[in-house]
C-alpha positions as CSV (number, residue, x, y, z in Angstrom):
1,M,67.7,-14.2,-9.6
2,I,64.2,-13.4,-8.5
3,S,62.7,-13.7,-5.1
4,L,59.5,-12.7,-3.3
5,D,60.3,-9.8,-1.0
6,S,57.0,-9.5,0.8
7,A,53.3,-10.3,0.7
8,T,50.3,-8.4,2.1
9,F,48.7,-9.9,5.2
10,L,45.3,-8.4,6.1
11,V,44.7,-7.6,9.8
12,R,42.1,-5.9,12.0
13,D,44.6,-4.0,14.2
14,L,48.3,-3.4,13.5
15,D,49.5,-3.5,17.1
16,E,47.6,-6.7,17.9
17,A,49.1,-8.3,14.8
18,I,52.6,-7.2,15.6
19,T,52.3,-8.8,19.1
20,F,51.1,-12.1,17.5
21,F,53.9,-12.2,14.9
22,I,56.7,-11.1,17.2
23,D,55.7,-12.9,20.4
24,G,53.7,-15.8,19.1
25,L,55.8,-16.7,16.0
26,G,59.1,-15.2,16.9
27,F,59.3,-12.9,13.9
28,A,61.2,-9.7,13.7
29,L,59.7,-6.2,13.3
30,R,61.4,-5.1,10.1
31,Q,59.6,-1.8,9.6
32,D,57.1,0.3,11.6
33,E,56.9,3.7,10.1
34,T,54.1,6.3,9.9
35,F,54.1,8.5,6.9
36,E,52.6,11.9,6.1
37,G,48.8,11.7,6.2
38,G,48.9,9.0,9.0
39,W,49.5,6.0,6.8
40,R,51.5,3.4,8.7
41,R,53.7,0.7,7.1
42,V,54.4,-2.4,9.2
43,V,56.5,-5.3,7.9
44,V,57.2,-8.4,9.9
45,G,59.2,-11.5,8.9
46,P,61.5,-14.3,10.0
47,V,64.5,-13.1,12.0
48,E,66.9,-14.9,9.6
49,G,65.4,-13.1,6.5
50,G,63.2,-14.2,3.7
51,T,59.8,-13.1,2.7
52,G,58.2,-10.5,4.9
53,L,54.5,-9.8,5.6
54,V,53.3,-6.3,5.0
55,L,50.5,-5.9,7.6
56,A,47.6,-4.0,6.2
57,V,44.4,-3.1,8.0
58,A,41.4,-4.4,6.1
59,P,38.3,-2.2,5.8
60,A,36.1,-2.4,9.0
61,D,33.2,-4.0,7.0
62,S,35.4,-6.6,5.3
63,D,35.0,-10.3,6.0
64,V,38.3,-11.3,4.4
65,V,40.5,-11.1,7.6
66,G,41.2,-14.7,8.6
67,R,40.0,-16.0,5.3
68,Q,43.0,-15.2,3.1
69,G,43.6,-18.9,2.4
70,G,39.9,-19.5,1.5
71,G,39.5,-21.9,4.4
72,D,42.7,-23.8,3.5
73,V,46.1,-23.4,5.0
74,G,47.3,-20.2,3.6
75,F,50.9,-20.0,4.9
76,F,53.6,-22.5,5.6
77,L,56.1,-21.7,8.4
78,R,59.2,-23.7,8.0
79,T,61.6,-24.3,11.0
80,D,64.8,-26.1,11.4
81,D,63.9,-27.0,15.0
82,F,60.3,-28.1,15.1
83,D,60.2,-29.0,18.8
84,V,61.6,-25.7,20.0
85,Q,59.4,-23.6,17.8
86,H,56.3,-25.6,18.6
87,E,56.9,-25.2,22.4
88,R,57.7,-21.5,22.0
89,M,54.4,-21.0,20.1
90,L,52.4,-22.9,22.7
91,K,53.9,-20.8,25.5
92,H,52.7,-17.7,23.7
93,G,49.2,-19.0,23.4
94,V,49.2,-20.0,19.7
95,H,46.4,-22.5,19.2
96,F,47.2,-25.7,17.4
97,R,44.4,-27.7,15.8
98,E,46.3,-30.9,16.1
99,A,49.3,-32.6,17.7
100,P,52.4,-32.8,15.6
101,R,52.4,-35.6,13.1
102,F,55.0,-37.1,10.9
103,E,54.7,-37.0,7.1
104,S,57.1,-38.0,4.3
105,Y,58.2,-34.4,4.0
106,G,58.7,-33.9,7.8
107,T,57.0,-33.0,11.0
108,V,53.9,-30.9,10.6
109,A,51.1,-29.4,12.8
110,I,48.3,-27.0,11.8
111,F,48.0,-23.9,13.9
112,E,45.8,-20.8,13.8
113,D,46.8,-17.2,13.4
114,L,45.2,-14.5,15.5
115,Y,42.1,-14.6,13.3
116,G,41.6,-18.4,13.1
117,M,43.2,-18.9,9.7
118,P,45.1,-22.2,9.5
119,W,48.9,-22.3,8.9
120,D,51.3,-25.2,8.8
121,L,54.3,-25.4,11.1
122,I,56.7,-27.7,9.2
123,G,60.0,-29.2,10.3
124,P,61.4,-30.7,7.1
125,V,63.1,-34.1,7.0
126,Q,66.8,-33.6,7.6
127,G,68.6,-33.0,4.3
128,S,65.6,-31.6,2.5
């Protein structure tokens, strides 16, 4: 078996990003460790497990933060209870670009991360 353990997610500030992922999306803080030389490794991910995001501070002069998807939806957050997750995110100030809509694959709404990059919140059709 092979699985994707983690992926790098570029941020401007680690603590600001931790707050967004923990409070806004309900993720767990899997690792927050500072190593010799001051390098800090931060990993967040869904509480139930699965692929984690290694938060990495982009260079100050970089314009890639918030553009990791090239303007398209870059990440797809799947939930088994769309209404509860949607309401939780709204209460924590997550900005949705649209109202939830129904597609053949389930309920979906596009939201923005803390840098304005679009993500999909998806509640799949039962049984898929």
